[in-house]
All heavy atoms as atom14 arrays in JSON, in Angstrom:
{
  "sequence": "MDGRSLYFARVNRGKQSVVLDLKDTTDRDLLLRIVDRADVLVENFRPG",
  "atom14_mask": [
    [1, 1, 1, 1, 1, 1, 1, 1, 0, 0, 0, 0, 0, 0],
    [1, 1, 1, 1, 1, 1, 1, 1, 0, 0, 0, 0, 0, 0],
    [1, 1, 1, 1, 0, 0, 0, 0, 0, 0, 0, 0, 0, 0],
    [1, 1, 1, 1, 1, 1, 1, 1, 1, 1, 1, 0, 0, 0],
    [1, 1, 1, 1, 1, 1, 0, 0, 0, 0, 0, 0, 0, 0],
    [1, 1, 1, 1, 1, 1, 1, 1, 0, 0, 0, 0, 0, 0],
    [1, 1, 1, 1, 1, 1, 1, 1, 1, 1, 1, 1, 0, 0],
    [1, 1, 1, 1, 1, 1, 1, 1, 1, 1, 1, 0, 0, 0],
    [1, 1, 1, 1, 1, 0, 0, 0, 0, 0, 0, 0, 0, 0],
    [1, 1, 1, 1, 1, 1, 1, 1, 1, 1, 1, 0, 0, 0],
    [1, 1, 1, 1, 1, 1, 1, 0, 0, 0, 0, 0, 0, 0],
    [1, 1, 1, 1, 1, 1, 1, 1, 0, 0, 0, 0, 0, 0],
    [1, 1, 1, 1, 1, 1, 1, 1, 1, 1, 1, 0, 0, 0],
    [1, 1, 1, 1, 0, 0, 0, 0, 0, 0, 0, 0, 0, 0],
    [1, 1, 1, 1, 1, 1, 1, 1, 1, 0, 0, 0, 0, 0],
    [1, 1, 1, 1, 1, 1, 1, 1, 1, 0, 0, 0, 0, 0],
    [1, 1, 1, 1, 1, 1, 0, 0, 0, 0, 0, 0, 0, 0],
    [1, 1, 1, 1, 1, 1, 1, 0, 0, 0, 0, 0, 0, 0],
    [1, 1, 1, 1, 1, 1, 1, 0, 0, 0, 0, 0, 0, 0],
    [1, 1, 1, 1, 1, 1, 1, 1, 0, 0, 0, 0, 0, 0],
    [1, 1, 1, 1, 1, 1, 1, 1, 0, 0, 0, 0, 0, 0],
    [1, 1, 1, 1, 1, 1, 1, 1, 0, 0, 0, 0, 0, 0],
    [1, 1, 1, 1, 1, 1, 1, 1, 1, 0, 0, 0, 0, 0],
    [1, 1, 1, 1, 1, 1, 1, 1, 0, 0, 0, 0, 0, 0],
    [1, 1, 1, 1, 1, 1, 1, 0, 0, 0, 0, 0, 0, 0],
    [1, 1, 1, 1, 1, 1, 1, 0, 0, 0, 0, 0, 0, 0],
    [1, 1, 1, 1, 1, 1, 1, 1, 0, 0, 0, 0, 0, 0],
    [1, 1, 1, 1, 1, 1, 1, 1, 1, 1, 1, 0, 0, 0],
    [1, 1, 1, 1, 1, 1, 1, 1, 0, 0, 0, 0, 0, 0],
    [1, 1, 1, 1, 1, 1, 1, 1, 0, 0, 0, 0, 0, 0],
    [1, 1, 1, 1, 1, 1, 1, 1, 0, 0, 0, 0, 0, 0],
    [1, 1, 1, 1, 1, 1, 1, 1, 0, 0, 0, 0, 0, 0],
    [1, 1, 1, 1, 1, 1, 1, 1, 1, 1, 1, 0, 0, 0],
    [1, 1, 1, 1, 1, 1, 1, 1, 0, 0, 0, 0, 0, 0],
    [1, 1, 1, 1, 1, 1, 1, 0, 0, 0, 0, 0, 0, 0],
    [1, 1, 1, 1, 1, 1, 1, 1, 0, 0, 0, 0, 0, 0],
    [1, 1, 1, 1, 1, 1, 1, 1, 1, 1, 1, 0, 0, 0],
    [1, 1, 1, 1, 1, 0, 0, 0, 0, 0, 0, 0, 0, 0],
    [1, 1, 1, 1, 1, 1, 1, 1, 0, 0, 0, 0, 0, 0],
    [1, 1, 1, 1, 1, 1, 1, 0, 0, 0, 0, 0, 0, 0],
    [1, 1, 1, 1, 1, 1, 1, 1, 0, 0, 0, 0, 0, 0],
    [1, 1, 1, 1, 1, 1, 1, 0, 0, 0, 0, 0, 0, 0],
    [1, 1, 1, 1, 1, 1, 1, 1, 1, 0, 0, 0, 0, 0],
    [1, 1, 1, 1, 1, 1, 1, 1, 0, 0, 0, 0, 0, 0],
    [1, 1, 1, 1, 1, 1, 1, 1, 1, 1, 1, 0, 0, 0],
    [1, 1, 1, 1, 1, 1, 1, 1, 1, 1, 1, 0, 0, 0],
    [1, 1, 1, 1, 1, 1, 1, 0, 0, 0, 0, 0, 0, 0],
    [1, 1, 1, 1, 0, 0, 0, 0, 0, 0, 0, 0, 0, 0]
  ],
  "atom14_positions": [
    [[-64.6, 23.96, 58.47], [-64.29, 25.31, 58.89], [-64.88, 26.33, 57.92], [-64.24, 27.31, 57.59], [-62.78, 25.54, 58.98], [-62.05, 24.68, 59.94], [-61.09, 25.45, 61.25], [-61.98, 26.78, 61.88], [0.0, 0.0, 0.0], [0.0, 0.0, 0.0], [0.0, 0.0, 0.0], [0.0, 0.0, 0.0], [0.0, 0.0, 0.0], [0.0, 0.0, 0.0]],
    [[-66.07, 26.14, 57.46], [-66.73, 27.1, 56.58], [-65.94, 27.37, 55.31], [-65.92, 28.5, 54.82], [-67.02, 28.41, 57.31], [-67.9, 28.23, 58.52], [-68.79, 27.37, 58.46], [-67.69, 28.93, 59.52], [0.0, 0.0, 0.0], [0.0, 0.0, 0.0], [0.0, 0.0, 0.0], [0.0, 0.0, 0.0], [0.0, 0.0, 0.0], [0.0, 0.0, 0.0]],
    [[-65.22, 26.4, 54.79], [-64.45, 26.59, 53.57], [-63.1, 27.26, 53.77], [-62.4, 27.54, 52.81], [0.0, 0.0, 0.0], [0.0, 0.0, 0.0], [0.0, 0.0, 0.0], [0.0, 0.0, 0.0], [0.0, 0.0, 0.0], [0.0, 0.0, 0.0], [0.0, 0.0, 0.0], [0.0, 0.0, 0.0], [0.0, 0.0, 0.0], [0.0, 0.0, 0.0]],
    [[-62.71, 27.53, 55.01], [-61.42, 28.16, 55.29], [-60.46, 27.11, 55.82], [-60.86, 26.15, 56.46], [-61.56, 29.26, 56.34], [-62.36, 30.45, 55.84], [-62.52, 31.44, 56.93], [-63.38, 30.85, 57.96], [-63.74, 31.45, 59.06], [-63.31, 32.67, 59.31], [-64.52, 30.86, 59.93], [0.0, 0.0, 0.0], [0.0, 0.0, 0.0], [0.0, 0.0, 0.0]],
    [[-59.2, 27.34, 55.57], [-58.19, 26.41, 56.05], [-57.94, 26.63, 57.54], [-58.23, 27.7, 58.09], [-56.88, 26.6, 55.28], [-56.28, 27.83, 55.64], [0.0, 0.0, 0.0], [0.0, 0.0, 0.0], [0.0, 0.0, 0.0], [0.0, 0.0, 0.0], [0.0, 0.0, 0.0], [0.0, 0.0, 0.0], [0.0, 0.0, 0.0], [0.0, 0.0, 0.0]],
    [[-57.39, 25.65, 58.18], [-57.03, 25.76, 59.58], [-55.98, 26.86, 59.76], [-56.03, 27.62, 60.72], [-56.5, 24.42, 60.1], [-56.1, 24.39, 61.57], [-57.26, 24.76, 62.45], [-55.58, 23.01, 61.93], [0.0, 0.0, 0.0], [0.0, 0.0, 0.0], [0.0, 0.0, 0.0], [0.0, 0.0, 0.0], [0.0, 0.0, 0.0], [0.0, 0.0, 0.0]],
    [[-55.04, 26.94, 58.82], [-54.02, 28.0, 58.87], [-54.68, 29.38, 58.88], [-54.35, 30.24, 59.69], [-53.06, 27.87, 57.69], [-52.07, 29.01, 57.61], [-50.97, 29.05, 58.44], [-52.27, 30.06, 56.72], [-50.06, 30.11, 58.39], [-51.38, 31.12, 56.65], [-50.28, 31.13, 57.49], [-49.41, 32.18, 57.44], [0.0, 0.0, 0.0], [0.0, 0.0, 0.0]],
    [[-55.62, 29.61, 57.95], [-56.32, 30.9, 57.87], [-57.02, 31.21, 59.19], [-56.91, 32.31, 59.73], [-57.33, 30.9, 56.73], [-58.09, 32.19, 56.6], [-57.58, 33.23, 55.83], [-59.29, 32.38, 57.26], [-58.28, 34.42, 55.72], [-59.99, 33.58, 57.16], [-59.47, 34.6, 56.38], [0.0, 0.0, 0.0], [0.0, 0.0, 0.0], [0.0, 0.0, 0.0]],
    [[-57.72, 30.22, 59.73], [-58.44, 30.42, 60.99], [-57.49, 30.76, 62.13], [-57.79, 31.6, 62.97], [-59.25, 29.17, 61.31], [0.0, 0.0, 0.0], [0.0, 0.0, 0.0], [0.0, 0.0, 0.0], [0.0, 0.0, 0.0], [0.0, 0.0, 0.0], [0.0, 0.0, 0.0], [0.0, 0.0, 0.0], [0.0, 0.0, 0.0], [0.0, 0.0, 0.0]],
    [[-56.34, 30.12, 62.16], [-55.37, 30.34, 63.23], [-54.71, 31.71, 63.12], [-54.59, 32.45, 64.1], [-54.32, 29.25, 63.2], [-53.3, 29.38, 64.29], [-52.37, 28.17, 64.3], [-51.28, 28.43, 65.2], [-50.01, 28.32, 64.89], [-49.66, 27.9, 63.7], [-49.08, 28.58, 65.76], [0.0, 0.0, 0.0], [0.0, 0.0, 0.0], [0.0, 0.0, 0.0]],
    [[-54.27, 32.07, 61.93], [-53.57, 33.34, 61.73], [-54.5, 34.53, 61.92], [-54.09, 35.58, 62.41], [-52.92, 33.37, 60.32], [-52.4, 34.75, 59.98], [-51.8, 32.36, 60.24], [0.0, 0.0, 0.0], [0.0, 0.0, 0.0], [0.0, 0.0, 0.0], [0.0, 0.0, 0.0], [0.0, 0.0, 0.0], [0.0, 0.0, 0.0], [0.0, 0.0, 0.0]],
    [[-55.76, 34.39, 61.56], [-56.7, 35.51, 61.61], [-57.62, 35.47, 62.82], [-58.58, 36.23, 62.89], [-57.51, 35.56, 60.32], [-56.62, 35.92, 59.16], [-56.05, 36.98, 59.11], [-56.48, 35.0, 58.22], [0.0, 0.0, 0.0], [0.0, 0.0, 0.0], [0.0, 0.0, 0.0], [0.0, 0.0, 0.0], [0.0, 0.0, 0.0], [0.0, 0.0, 0.0]],
    [[-57.31, 34.65, 63.78], [-58.13, 34.55, 64.98], [-58.2, 35.9, 65.69], [-57.18, 36.55, 65.92], [-57.53, 33.5, 65.92], [-58.29, 33.33, 67.18], [-57.69, 32.22, 68.0], [-58.37, 32.15, 69.28], [-57.76, 32.16, 70.45], [-56.45, 32.18, 70.51], [-58.46, 32.11, 71.54], [0.0, 0.0, 0.0], [0.0, 0.0, 0.0], [0.0, 0.0, 0.0]],
    [[-59.4, 36.32, 66.03], [-59.58, 37.56, 66.76], [-59.56, 38.82, 65.91], [-59.76, 39.91, 66.42], [0.0, 0.0, 0.0], [0.0, 0.0, 0.0], [0.0, 0.0, 0.0], [0.0, 0.0, 0.0], [0.0, 0.0, 0.0], [0.0, 0.0, 0.0], [0.0, 0.0, 0.0], [0.0, 0.0, 0.0], [0.0, 0.0, 0.0], [0.0, 0.0, 0.0]],
    [[-59.33, 38.68, 64.61], [-59.29, 39.84, 63.73], [-60.68, 40.07, 63.14], [-61.48, 39.15, 63.0], [-58.3, 39.64, 62.6], [-56.88, 39.55, 63.06], [-55.94, 39.34, 61.9], [-54.51, 39.14, 62.38], [-53.63, 38.81, 61.27], [0.0, 0.0, 0.0], [0.0, 0.0, 0.0], [0.0, 0.0, 0.0], [0.0, 0.0, 0.0], [0.0, 0.0, 0.0]],
    [[-60.95, 41.3, 62.8], [-62.2, 41.66, 62.14], [-61.87, 42.3, 60.81], [-60.83, 42.93, 60.65], [-63.01, 42.63, 62.99], [-63.46, 42.05, 64.3], [-64.24, 43.07, 65.11], [-64.35, 44.23, 64.75], [-64.78, 42.61, 66.22], [0.0, 0.0, 0.0], [0.0, 0.0, 0.0], [0.0, 0.0, 0.0], [0.0, 0.0, 0.0], [0.0, 0.0, 0.0]],
    [[-62.75, 42.13, 59.86], [-62.56, 42.79, 58.57], [-63.91, 43.32, 58.09], [-64.96, 42.89, 58.53], [-61.97, 41.82, 57.54], [-62.88, 40.77, 57.29], [0.0, 0.0, 0.0], [0.0, 0.0, 0.0], [0.0, 0.0, 0.0], [0.0, 0.0, 0.0], [0.0, 0.0, 0.0], [0.0, 0.0, 0.0], [0.0, 0.0, 0.0], [0.0, 0.0, 0.0]],
    [[-63.84, 44.28, 57.19], [-65.05, 44.87, 56.64], [-64.75, 45.28, 55.2], [-63.63, 45.63, 54.86], [-65.51, 46.09, 57.49], [-64.48, 47.19, 57.46], [-66.86, 46.59, 57.05], [0.0, 0.0, 0.0], [0.0, 0.0, 0.0], [0.0, 0.0, 0.0], [0.0, 0.0, 0.0], [0.0, 0.0, 0.0], [0.0, 0.0, 0.0], [0.0, 0.0, 0.0]],
    [[-65.77, 45.21, 54.36], [-65.66, 45.66, 52.98], [-66.58, 46.85, 52.82], [-67.77, 46.77, 53.16], [-66.07, 44.54, 52.0], [-66.04, 45.05, 50.57], [-65.17, 43.34, 52.15], [0.0, 0.0, 0.0], [0.0, 0.0, 0.0], [0.0, 0.0, 0.0], [0.0, 0.0, 0.0], [0.0, 0.0, 0.0], [0.0, 0.0, 0.0], [0.0, 0.0, 0.0]],
    [[-66.05, 47.96, 52.33], [-66.83, 49.18, 52.18], [-66.71, 49.71, 50.75], [-65.66, 49.61, 50.14], [-66.33, 50.26, 53.15], [-66.42, 49.93, 54.63], [-65.7, 51.0, 55.43], [-67.85, 49.81, 55.06], [0.0, 0.0, 0.0], [0.0, 0.0, 0.0], [0.0, 0.0, 0.0], [0.0, 0.0, 0.0], [0.0, 0.0, 0.0], [0.0, 0.0, 0.0]],
    [[-67.79, 50.3, 50.28], [-67.79, 50.99, 48.99], [-67.57, 52.47, 49.29], [-68.47, 53.16, 49.75], [-69.12, 50.78, 48.27], [-69.21, 51.51, 46.94], [-68.23, 52.19, 46.56], [-70.26, 51.4, 46.28], [0.0, 0.0, 0.0], [0.0, 0.0, 0.0], [0.0, 0.0, 0.0], [0.0, 0.0, 0.0], [0.0, 0.0, 0.0], [0.0, 0.0, 0.0]],
    [[-66.36, 52.97, 49.05], [-66.03, 54.33, 49.43], [-66.69, 55.38, 48.54], [-66.62, 56.57, 48.84], [-64.51, 54.52, 49.45], [-63.78, 53.64, 50.47], [-62.29, 53.9, 50.42], [-64.34, 53.83, 51.87], [0.0, 0.0, 0.0], [0.0, 0.0, 0.0], [0.0, 0.0, 0.0], [0.0, 0.0, 0.0], [0.0, 0.0, 0.0], [0.0, 0.0, 0.0]],
    [[-67.36, 54.95, 47.49], [-68.15, 55.88, 46.68], [-69.5, 56.16, 47.34], [-70.16, 57.14, 47.03], [-68.36, 55.32, 45.27], [-67.08, 55.24, 44.47], [-67.32, 54.65, 43.11], [-66.01, 54.5, 42.35], [-66.21, 53.85, 41.06], [0.0, 0.0, 0.0], [0.0, 0.0, 0.0], [0.0, 0.0, 0.0], [0.0, 0.0, 0.0], [0.0, 0.0, 0.0]],
    [[-69.9, 55.29, 48.27], [-71.15, 55.44, 49.01], [-70.89, 56.3, 50.25], [-70.01, 55.99, 51.05], [-71.66, 54.06, 49.41], [-72.97, 54.13, 50.14], [-72.95, 54.44, 51.35], [-74.02, 53.86, 49.52], [0.0, 0.0, 0.0], [0.0, 0.0, 0.0], [0.0, 0.0, 0.0], [0.0, 0.0, 0.0], [0.0, 0.0, 0.0], [0.0, 0.0, 0.0]],
    [[-71.63, 57.38, 50.43], [-71.37, 58.3, 51.54], [-71.58, 57.63, 52.9], [-70.85, 57.93, 53.85], [-72.25, 59.56, 51.45], [-73.62, 59.18, 51.39], [-71.88, 60.39, 50.24], [0.0, 0.0, 0.0], [0.0, 0.0, 0.0], [0.0, 0.0, 0.0], [0.0, 0.0, 0.0], [0.0, 0.0, 0.0], [0.0, 0.0, 0.0], [0.0, 0.0, 0.0]],
    [[-72.53, 56.74, 53.01], [-72.76, 56.03, 54.28], [-71.56, 55.17, 54.63], [-71.09, 55.17, 55.77], [-74.03, 55.16, 54.19], [-75.14, 55.97, 53.81], [-74.31, 54.49, 55.52], [0.0, 0.0, 0.0], [0.0, 0.0, 0.0], [0.0, 0.0, 0.0], [0.0, 0.0, 0.0], [0.0, 0.0, 0.0], [0.0, 0.0, 0.0], [0.0, 0.0, 0.0]],
    [[-71.03, 54.43, 53.65], [-69.85, 53.59, 53.87], [-68.63, 54.44, 54.19], [-67.82, 54.09, 55.04], [-69.56, 52.71, 52.66], [-70.51, 51.53, 52.55], [-71.41, 51.4, 53.41], [-70.34, 50.73, 51.62], [0.0, 0.0, 0.0], [0.0, 0.0, 0.0], [0.0, 0.0, 0.0], [0.0, 0.0, 0.0], [0.0, 0.0, 0.0], [0.0, 0.0, 0.0]],
    [[-68.49, 55.59, 53.52], [-67.35, 56.47, 53.78], [-67.4, 57.02, 55.2], [-66.4, 57.06, 55.91], [-67.33, 57.61, 52.77], [-66.01, 58.31, 52.7], [-65.9, 59.31, 51.54], [-66.72, 58.98, 50.4], [-67.62, 59.8, 49.86], [-67.8, 61.0, 50.33], [-68.34, 59.42, 48.83], [0.0, 0.0, 0.0], [0.0, 0.0, 0.0], [0.0, 0.0, 0.0]],
    [[-68.59, 57.4, 55.66], [-68.75, 57.89, 57.03], [-68.43, 56.78, 58.04], [-67.81, 57.03, 59.07], [-70.16, 58.41, 57.26], [-70.46, 59.68, 56.49], [-69.49, 60.36, 56.07], [-71.65, 59.99, 56.31], [0.0, 0.0, 0.0], [0.0, 0.0, 0.0], [0.0, 0.0, 0.0], [0.0, 0.0, 0.0], [0.0, 0.0, 0.0], [0.0, 0.0, 0.0]],
    [[-68.85, 55.55, 57.73], [-68.54, 54.42, 58.6], [-67.03, 54.2, 58.68], [-66.48, 53.99, 59.77], [-69.23, 53.15, 58.1], [-68.93, 51.87, 58.87], [-69.32, 52.02, 60.34], [-69.65, 50.7, 58.24], [0.0, 0.0, 0.0], [0.0, 0.0, 0.0], [0.0, 0.0, 0.0], [0.0, 0.0, 0.0], [0.0, 0.0, 0.0], [0.0, 0.0, 0.0]],
    [[-66.34, 54.3, 57.55], [-64.89, 54.15, 57.55], [-64.23, 55.18, 58.46], [-63.36, 54.84, 59.26], [-64.33, 54.29, 56.13], [-62.81, 54.36, 56.04], [-62.19, 53.02, 56.43], [-62.37, 54.78, 54.66], [0.0, 0.0, 0.0], [0.0, 0.0, 0.0], [0.0, 0.0, 0.0], [0.0, 0.0, 0.0], [0.0, 0.0, 0.0], [0.0, 0.0, 0.0]],
    [[-64.66, 56.42, 58.38], [-64.06, 57.46, 59.21], [-64.3, 57.2, 60.69], [-63.42, 57.44, 61.52], [-64.61, 58.83, 58.8], [-64.22, 59.28, 57.39], [-64.92, 60.59, 57.04], [-62.73, 59.39, 57.23], [0.0, 0.0, 0.0], [0.0, 0.0, 0.0], [0.0, 0.0, 0.0], [0.0, 0.0, 0.0], [0.0, 0.0, 0.0], [0.0, 0.0, 0.0]],
    [[-65.47, 56.68, 61.05], [-65.74, 56.34, 62.45], [-64.88, 55.17, 62.9], [-64.39, 55.16, 64.03], [-67.23, 56.01, 62.64], [-68.1, 57.23, 62.5], [-69.5, 57.05, 63.05], [-70.07, 55.74, 62.91], [-70.99, 55.39, 62.01], [-71.42, 56.27, 61.14], [-71.48, 54.17, 61.99], [0.0, 0.0, 0.0], [0.0, 0.0, 0.0], [0.0, 0.0, 0.0]],
    [[-64.67, 54.19, 62.04], [-63.84, 53.03, 62.38], [-62.39, 53.46, 62.56], [-61.73, 53.06, 63.52], [-63.95, 51.93, 61.29], [-65.35, 51.32, 61.31], [-62.89, 50.87, 61.49], [-65.62, 50.39, 60.13], [0.0, 0.0, 0.0], [0.0, 0.0, 0.0], [0.0, 0.0, 0.0], [0.0, 0.0, 0.0], [0.0, 0.0, 0.0], [0.0, 0.0, 0.0]],
    [[-61.88, 54.28, 61.64], [-60.48, 54.71, 61.68], [-60.18, 55.49, 62.96], [-59.08, 55.39, 63.52], [-60.13, 55.53, 60.43], [-58.8, 56.24, 60.57], [-60.12, 54.64, 59.2], [0.0, 0.0, 0.0], [0.0, 0.0, 0.0], [0.0, 0.0, 0.0], [0.0, 0.0, 0.0], [0.0, 0.0, 0.0], [0.0, 0.0, 0.0], [0.0, 0.0, 0.0]],
    [[-61.15, 56.24, 63.46], [-60.95, 57.01, 64.69], [-60.57, 56.13, 65.87], [-59.87, 56.57, 66.78], [-62.21, 57.81, 65.05], [-62.34, 59.09, 64.25], [-61.32, 59.53, 63.69], [-63.46, 59.63, 64.19], [0.0, 0.0, 0.0], [0.0, 0.0, 0.0], [0.0, 0.0, 0.0], [0.0, 0.0, 0.0], [0.0, 0.0, 0.0], [0.0, 0.0, 0.0]],
    [[-61.01, 54.87, 65.88], [-60.72, 54.0, 67.03], [-59.87, 52.78, 66.68], [-59.63, 51.92, 67.51], [-62.0, 53.55, 67.71], [-63.01, 52.97, 66.76], [-64.22, 52.48, 67.45], [-64.4, 51.13, 66.94], [-65.38, 50.35, 67.24], [-66.26, 50.71, 68.1], [-65.47, 49.16, 66.71], [0.0, 0.0, 0.0], [0.0, 0.0, 0.0], [0.0, 0.0, 0.0]],
    [[-59.38, 52.72, 65.44], [-58.6, 51.56, 64.99], [-57.14, 51.65, 65.41], [-56.57, 52.73, 65.5], [-58.69, 51.43, 63.48], [0.0, 0.0, 0.0], [0.0, 0.0, 0.0], [0.0, 0.0, 0.0], [0.0, 0.0, 0.0], [0.0, 0.0, 0.0], [0.0, 0.0, 0.0], [0.0, 0.0, 0.0], [0.0, 0.0, 0.0], [0.0, 0.0, 0.0]],
    [[-56.55, 50.5, 65.66], [-55.11, 50.4, 65.89], [-54.34, 50.24, 64.59], [-53.24, 50.72, 64.43], [-54.78, 49.21, 66.8], [-55.36, 49.37, 68.19], [-55.39, 50.51, 68.7], [-55.77, 48.36, 68.77], [0.0, 0.0, 0.0], [0.0, 0.0, 0.0], [0.0, 0.0, 0.0], [0.0, 0.0, 0.0], [0.0, 0.0, 0.0], [0.0, 0.0, 0.0]],
    [[-54.96, 49.53, 63.62], [-54.32, 49.23, 62.34], [-55.36, 49.34, 61.23], [-56.5, 48.94, 61.41], [-53.73, 47.8, 62.35], [-53.16, 47.44, 60.98], [-52.68, 47.63, 63.42], [0.0, 0.0, 0.0], [0.0, 0.0, 0.0], [0.0, 0.0, 0.0], [0.0, 0.0, 0.0], [0.0, 0.0, 0.0], [0.0, 0.0, 0.0], [0.0, 0.0, 0.0]],
    [[-54.94, 49.87, 60.09], [-55.8, 49.94, 58.91], [-55.01, 49.36, 57.74], [-53.9, 49.82, 57.45], [-56.19, 51.38, 58.61], [-56.91, 51.6, 57.28], [-58.28, 50.94, 57.31], [-57.03, 53.08, 56.97], [0.0, 0.0, 0.0], [0.0, 0.0, 0.0], [0.0, 0.0, 0.0], [0.0, 0.0, 0.0], [0.0, 0.0, 0.0], [0.0, 0.0, 0.0]],
    [[-55.57, 48.37, 57.08], [-54.95, 47.77, 55.9], [-55.87, 48.06, 54.72], [-57.05, 47.75, 54.76], [-54.76, 46.25, 56.07], [-54.18, 45.64, 54.8], [-53.89, 45.94, 57.27], [0.0, 0.0, 0.0], [0.0, 0.0, 0.0], [0.0, 0.0, 0.0], [0.0, 0.0, 0.0], [0.0, 0.0, 0.0], [0.0, 0.0, 0.0], [0.0, 0.0, 0.0]],
    [[-55.35, 48.69, 53.71], [-56.15, 49.01, 52.53], [-55.67, 48.21, 51.33], [-54.56, 47.71, 51.31], [-56.12, 50.51, 52.25], [-54.73, 51.1, 52.12], [-54.13, 51.01, 50.74], [-54.83, 50.63, 49.77], [-52.95, 51.29, 50.61], [0.0, 0.0, 0.0], [0.0, 0.0, 0.0], [0.0, 0.0, 0.0], [0.0, 0.0, 0.0], [0.0, 0.0, 0.0]],
    [[-56.55, 48.08, 50.36], [-56.26, 47.3, 49.17], [-56.74, 48.05, 47.94], [-57.59, 47.58, 47.22], [-56.93, 45.92, 49.28], [-56.46, 44.99, 48.19], [-55.44, 45.2, 47.59], [-57.24, 43.96, 47.92], [0.0, 0.0, 0.0], [0.0, 0.0, 0.0], [0.0, 0.0, 0.0], [0.0, 0.0, 0.0], [0.0, 0.0, 0.0], [0.0, 0.0, 0.0]],
    [[-56.19, 49.25, 47.74], [-56.57, 50.05, 46.58], [-55.78, 49.64, 45.36], [-54.64, 49.21, 45.47], [-56.32, 51.54, 46.84], [-57.21, 52.14, 47.88], [-56.69, 52.59, 49.07], [-58.58, 52.27, 47.65], [-57.5, 53.15, 50.04], [-59.4, 52.82, 48.61], [-58.86, 53.26, 49.81], [0.0, 0.0, 0.0], [0.0, 0.0, 0.0], [0.0, 0.0, 0.0]],
    [[-56.37, 49.82, 44.2], [-55.66, 49.58, 42.96], [-54.66, 50.69, 42.73], [-54.91, 51.83, 43.1], [-56.63, 49.56, 41.78], [-57.42, 48.27, 41.69], [-58.29, 48.33, 40.5], [-59.57, 48.88, 40.98], [-60.63, 49.06, 40.27], [-60.64, 48.76, 39.0], [-61.73, 49.54, 40.79], [0.0, 0.0, 0.0], [0.0, 0.0, 0.0], [0.0, 0.0, 0.0]],
    [[-53.51, 50.41, 42.12], [-52.53, 51.47, 41.83], [-53.16, 52.56, 40.96], [-53.94, 52.27, 40.06], [-51.42, 50.75, 41.07], [-51.56, 49.32, 41.45], [-53.02, 49.09, 41.71], [0.0, 0.0, 0.0], [0.0, 0.0, 0.0], [0.0, 0.0, 0.0], [0.0, 0.0, 0.0], [0.0, 0.0, 0.0], [0.0, 0.0, 0.0], [0.0, 0.0, 0.0]],
    [[-52.79, 53.79, 41.23], [-53.27, 54.9, 40.43], [-54.51, 55.5, 40.98], [-55.1, 56.4, 40.51], [0.0, 0.0, 0.0], [0.0, 0.0, 0.0], [0.0, 0.0, 0.0], [0.0, 0.0, 0.0], [0.0, 0.0, 0.0], [0.0, 0.0, 0.0], [0.0, 0.0, 0.0], [0.0, 0.0, 0.0], [0.0, 0.0, 0.0], [0.0, 0.0, 0.0]]
  ]
}
């Protein structure tokens, strides 16, 4: 399974993810376009 567990594949089936560098203006613009049509947004920012 490409190094992923069966559990991971099952729980995340049908989900999409993306990694963006928000310091890059192109990536930031892409994020804003994605958020406009997203149902859910999960972020992983460092505290502070």
